[in-house]
N, C-alpha and C positions, 0 to 999 in steps of 0.2 A: 355262388360267385363263379366266375370265369378266371381260368388261369392261363397264362402264357408260359411256355416252356422257355428257361433260360439255360444256356450252357455257359458255365462260370469256370474259369481256371484259376487256381490258386496254388501256391507251393506245395509241394507233396508234404513237406514237414508240418505245415500248417494244417493240411487235411488229416493228417495221422493224429496230430494232437488234438483237434476238434473231435474226431472220432473217440479218442481215449476219454475225452471231457464228457461228451454228450451222447456217446454210444452210437453204434452202428445203426444206420437206417434214420439217425436224427439230425444229420448235418443239415440237411435242406430246411427243416423246421427251425433249427438254430439260425441259419442265415435269414430266413424269411422274418422271424421275429426280430431280430437286430436291424434289418433293413427297415422294418416298420417303425422302429423306435428312432432311427435315424431320420426317417421322413417326418415324423412327428416333430423332432427337434428343429428340422428346417422351416415346418410350418410355423412353429412358435416364433423362432427369430425372425421370420417374415412378418408376421403380425406385429411383433414389437417395433420392428423398424418402421412400419406403415403407420402406426399409431403414435410414432414419437411426435411429441408437442400436442397432442390432444388435450393435454390437462394443463394448458397454459394460464397464466394469469387473466388474458384477455378472454379465454373461452369459459373461465371459472372464477369470476370474482369473489364469490363466496368463501374461496379458500385463501383469501389474501391475508387473514391473521393466521394461516397454518391449518394443517389438517386437523390436529388434536383440538384445538379450538372449536373448529367448526364440528366436529364429531360430538364434542362435549355439550355444544349448543343444540344439535339435532337430537342427541339422547335426551337432554331436558325437555325440549319441545315434545317428545313422544309421550315422556311421563305425564306431562301436562295434559295431553289430548286423550290419554287412555281412560 
């Protein structure tokens, strides 16, 4: 993996507390880990926003009686075909 160096300025009190919690020399790993977690959350939010409405009545009429009824029927059909 290629890395890009970043010069990050944070309040000194925050840095001291981070060092106390994660240990000297581990602050960069901590920041990287939580940056990756934040990016994952952004991606999930975007995916949810982009897929809003995909499970509409128009696109999935088989769910007209509700998801529980649909699943019950699907499970019953699977048992019959096994």
